[in-house]
C-alpha positions in Angstrom: -25.5 6.2 25.3 -22.8 7.4 23.0 -20.1 5.1 21.6 -17.1 6.4 19.7 -14.8 4.4 17.4 -11.4 5.9 16.7 -9.0 4.3 14.3 -5.3 4.7 15.1 -2.0 3.0 14.2 -2.0 0.3 16.8 -5.7 -0.5 17.4 -9.2 0.7 17.5 -10.0 2.9 20.4 -13.6 2.7 21.7 -14.9 5.4 24.1 -18.1 4.3 25.7 -20.3 4.8 28.7 -19.3 2.9 31.8 -20.2 2.7 35.5 -18.0 5.7 36.3 -18.6 7.7 33.1 -16.9 7.4 29.8 -14.3 4.6 29.5 -11.6 3.9 26.9 -11.2 0.4 25.5 -8.6 -0.6 22.9 -9.7 -3.4 20.6 -7.7 -5.0 17.7 -4.5 -4.1 19.6 -1.4 -4.0 17.4 -3.5 -3.7 14.2 -3.1 -0.5 12.1 -6.7 0.5 11.7 -7.6 2.8 8.8 -11.4 3.2 8.5 -14.7 2.6 10.4 -18.3 2.4 9.3 -21.5 1.7 11.3 -24.5 0.1 9.9 -27.3 2.6 10.6 -30.0 -0.1 10.3 -28.2 -2.1 13.0 -25.8 0.2 15.0 -24.3 -2.7 16.9 -22.8 -3.9 13.6 -19.6 -2.1 12.9 -16.9 -2.6 10.2 -13.2 -1.7 10.6 -10.6 -1.8 7.9 -6.8 -2.1 8.4 -3.6 -1.6 6.6 -2.4 -5.2 6.8 -5.1 -7.4 8.3 -8.0 -6.8 5.9 -11.6 -6.0 6.9 -13.2 -7.0 10.3 -16.8 -6.8 11.6 -18.3 -6.6 15.0 -21.9 -7.7 15.8 -21.7 -6.4 19.4 -20.8 -2.7 19.1 -17.1 -3.4 19.1 -16.6 -5.8 21.9 -15.5 -8.7 19.6 -14.3 -8.8 16.0 -14.1 -11.3 13.2 -12.6 -11.1 9.7 -15.1 -10.6 6.8 -12.8 -9.7 3.9 -12.5 -13.1 2.3 -12.6 -12.5 -1.4 -10.9 -9.1 -1.3 -7.4 -9.8 -2.6 -5.7 -6.8 -1.0 -5.2 -6.8 2.8 -5.0 -3.0 2.8 -8.5 -1.7 3.3 -8.4 2.0 2.8 -12.1 2.9 3.0 -15.4 1.3 4.1 -19.0 2.4 4.0 -22.5 1.1 4.5 -25.4 2.2 2.3 -29.0 2.7 3.4 -29.8 -0.6 1.8 -27.1 -2.2 4.0 -24.8 -2.8 1.1 -21.3 -2.8 2.4 -18.6 -1.1 0.4 -14.8 -1.6 0.8 -12.0 0.2 -1.0 -8.4 -0.9 -1.2 -4.9 -0.1 -2.0 -4.0 -0.7 -4.9 -7.3 1.0 -6.0 -10.2 -1.4 -6.2 -13.8 -1.3 -5.0 -15.8 -4.2 -3.6 -19.4 -4.6 -2.5 -21.2 -7.1 -0.3 -24.9 -7.7 0.0 -24.6 -10.1 2.9 -22.6 -8.3 5.6 -19.3 -9.2 4.2 -19.7 -12.9 3.8 -19.1 -12.6 0.0 -17.8 -9.8 -2.2 -18.1 -8.6 -5.8 -15.5 -6.3 -7.4 -16.8 -3.2 -9.2 -14.3 -3.9 -12.0 -15.4 -1.1 -14.3 -14.1 1.5 -11.9 -10.5 0.6 -13.0 -11.3 1.0 -16.7 -12.1 4.7 -16.5 -10.0 6.9 -18.9 -8.2 8.7 -16.0 -7.2 5.5 -14.3 -3.6 5.3 -15.7 -2.9 8.7 -14.1 -4.0 7.7 -10.5 -1.1 7.6 -8.1 -0.2 8.5 -4.5 2.4 9.5 -3.8 3.7 10.1 -7.4 4.6 7.2 -9.6 5.9 4.5 -9.4 3.6 4.3 -6.3 0.0 3.2 -6.6 -3.3 4.9 -5.6 -6.1 3.9 -3.2 -9.7 4.5 -2.6 -9.7 7.3 0.0 -13.5 7.7 0.6 -16.8 6.0 -0.3 -20.0 8.0 -0.1 -23.3 6.3 -0.8 -26.0 8.8 -1.6 -28.6 8.8 1.2 -31.4 9.9 -1.1 -30.7 8.7 -4.6 -30.9 4.9 -5.0 -27.9 3.5 -6.7 -25.8 6.7 -6.7 -22.4 6.5 -5.2 -19.3 8.7 -5.0 -15.8 7.4 -4.6 -12.7 9.6 -4.0 -9.4 8.2 -5.4 -6.2 9.4 -3.8 -4.9 10.8 -5.9 -7.2 10.7 -9.0 -10.4 12.5 -8.4 -14.1 11.9 -7.5 -15.8 9.2 -9.5 -19.6 8.6 -9.7 -21.8 5.6 -10.2 -25.6 5.8 -10.9 -26.2 2.1 -10.8 -24.8 0.8 -7.6 -21.3 0.4 -8.9 -22.0 -1.5 -12.1 -20.7 1.4 -14.3 -18.8 4.6 -13.6 -18.5 8.2 -14.7 -15.0 9.7 -14.7 -13.9 12.7 -12.8 -15.2 16.0 -14.0 -13.0 19.0 -15.0 -14.3 21.1 -12.1 -14.0 18.4 -9.4 -11.3 18.0 -6.8 -8.3 15.7 -7.7 -7.2 15.0 -4.2 -10.4 14.7 -2.2 -9.8 13.2 1.2 -13.3 13.2 2.6 -16.8 13.4 1.0 -20.1 14.1 2.5 -23.8 14.1 1.5 -26.9 15.1 3.5 -30.3 13.6 4.0 -31.9 17.1 3.8 -30.0 18.3 0.7 -30.8 16.4 -2.5 -27.9 16.5 -5.0 -25.5 18.3 -2.7 -22.0 16.8 -2.3 -19.3 18.2 -0.1 -15.5 17.6 -0.5 -12.5 18.4 1.7 -9.4 18.1 -0.5 -5.7 18.6 -0.7 -6.0 20.6 -3.9 -5.7 23.9 -1.9 -2.1 23.1 -1.0 -1.0 23.9 -4.6 -4.0 26.2 -5.4 -5.2 28.1 -2.3 -8.9 28.4 -2.2 -9.6 25.1 -3.9 -9.4 22.8 -0.8 -13.1 22.9 -0.2 -15.7 22.3 -2.9 -19.4 21.6 -3.3 -21.6 20.2 -6.0 -25.2 21.2 -6.2 -26.1 18.8 -9.0 -25.0 15.4 -7.8 -21.4 15.7 -8.7 -21.6 16.9 -12.3 -20.2 20.4 -11.5 -18.2 21.6 -8.5 -17.6 25.1 -7.0 -14.7 25.8 -4.6 -15.2 28.1 -1.6 -12.2 29.2 0.3 -13.1 32.6 1.5 -11.9 33.1 5.1 -9.5 30.1 5.0 -5.8 30.8 5.9 -4.9 27.0 5.8 -5.7 25.3 2.5 -4.8 21.6 2.9 -8.1 20.1 4.0 -8.6 16.6 5.5 -11.8 16.1 7.5 -15.4 17.3 6.9 -18.6 17.0 8.8 -22.1 18.5 8.2 -24.6 19.3 10.8 -27.2 16.5 10.9 -30.0 19.0 11.0 -28.6 21.8 8.8 -26.9 21.1 5.5 -25.5 24.7 5.5 -23.4 24.3 8.7 -20.1 22.6 7.9 -16.9 22.0 9.8 -13.5 21.1 8.3 -10.1 20.2 9.5 -7.0 21.6 7.7 -3.4 22.6 7.9 -0.9 24.6 5.8 0.2 21.4 4.0 0.6 17.6 4.4 3.6 17.8 6.7 1.7 20.1 9.1 -1.3 17.7 8.9 0.4 14.3 9.3 4.0 14.6 10.5 4.0 14.7 14.3 7.2 16.7 14.3 5.7 19.4 12.2 2.0 19.1 13.2 0.0 22.3 13.2 -3.7 21.5 12.6 -6.8 23.7 12.7 -10.6 23.6 12.6 -12.9 25.9 10.7 -16.6 26.4 10.5 -19.1 28.1 8.3 -22.9 28.5 8.1 -25.1 29.9 5.4 -24.1 33.3 4.2 -20.8 33.4 6.2 -17.2 32.9 5.3 -15.0 30.3 7.0 -14.1 31.1 10.6 -11.4 29.4 12.6 -12.5 27.4 15.7 -10.1 27.7 18.7 -11.9 28.0 22.0 -11.5 24.8 24.0 -9.2 23.0 21.5 -5.5 22.2 21.9 -3.0 24.8 20.6 -2.4 24.0 16.9 1.4 23.5 17.2 2.0 19.9 17.9 -1.6 18.9 17.0 -2.1 16.3 14.2 -4.9 16.7 11.8 -8.4 16.2 13.3 -10.9 13.7 12.2 -14.5 15.0 12.4 -18.0 13.5 12.8 -21.4 15.1 13.2 -23.8 13.6 15.8 -26.4 11.7 13.8 -29.2 12.8 16.1 -28.4 16.1 17.8 -28.3 19.4 15.8 -25.1 21.5 16.1 -23.2 18.7 17.9 -19.9 17.6 16.4 -16.9 15.6 17.5 -13.3 16.0 16.7 -10.5 13.4 17.4 -6.8 14.0 17.3 -3.8 12.6 19.1 -4.5 15.0 22.0 -8.0 13.8 22.6 -11.6 13.6 21.7 -13.6 16.9 21.7 -17.2 17.9 21.5 -19.0 21.1 20.4 -22.7 21.7 21.1 -22.8 25.0 19.2 -21.5 24.0 15.7 -17.8 24.6 16.5 -17.9 27.9 18.3 -16.6 26.3 21.6 -15.3 22.9 22.5 -14.9 20.7 25.5 -13.0 17.5 26.1 -14.8 14.2 26.0 -13.6 11.5 28.4 -10.7 13.5 29.8 -7.1 13.4 28.9 -5.7 10.6 26.7 -2.6 8.5 27.6 0.7 10.1 26.6 1.4 7.5 24.0 -1.7 8.8 22.0 -0.2 12.2 21.6 1.9 11.3 18.5 -1.0 9.2 17.0 -2.6 10.0 13.7 -6.3 9.5 13.9 -7.4 7.7 10.7 -11.2 7.6 11.3 -13.9 8.6 13.8 -17.5 7.2 14.0 -20.2 7.8 16.6 -23.4 6.0 17.4 -26.0 5.8 20.2 -25.9 2.0 20.3 -25.2 0.6 23.8 
């Protein structure tokens, strides 16, 4: 049975199987949720970060929640992830990275991240504002390897579980919003970034050598501000992205005009439209690949949750129409599991 966790500005929406089909339940009401991560080793254990209330954990697949961020000074949790060894990672604004080896009971800061040479230049929006950890991507194959995207600063790499860090590389994205790795593709790293807004063609990039060198690939894209990314769980060459012309068209409800694109091996990017809402008035999508089913992806926006079973070629609504007050919502995170 599927269970979806969708972070929005006033709570965590959970779409789950019920007696009459899929049901929608809102937990953490009134909390601006920002990120969600599921512990793959224990799918009923879920972590949710917020903009003002810190980090929370559920042990019952989202039915109840408890704070677990004691020891993290910032209450703004901007990214969360769980590694294959069940290490929990939490990123904050201002930029700092923390790790826990006991499910969030205690935390250690990865202090050397903030000593990288590029750190004084990190900012979002431009100075005098600060930066934040936008994404945390533990490598599923290489023990100790971790990628962290700073908005806006670049993609940083650790080879020793966060003890020390390597600075951004000259070819890497500076404004990466989402990173991905794949269990069937050693050393391959994917990035969806905002770099294409100022330099069309550079919004999507891949590394084939574990983050040392990056190559952009924008052929076929007509919209270059990228936000979400998801990779087919069975095929590392099938990728979906969400994008828009720029940040206003991605995030501002009054100017929203978001799109989805797909590509497979040997092909250029192709826009996905069939079964999705019209782009005008649609906020940027958040994407997730089904962890078990090949070619199955999910996309969440203020206009609903959508599913494809053919890698993005056609889409159908999941759970029916959402309430009207969701239509102006900006989805911050989407996670899916088969845990009941």
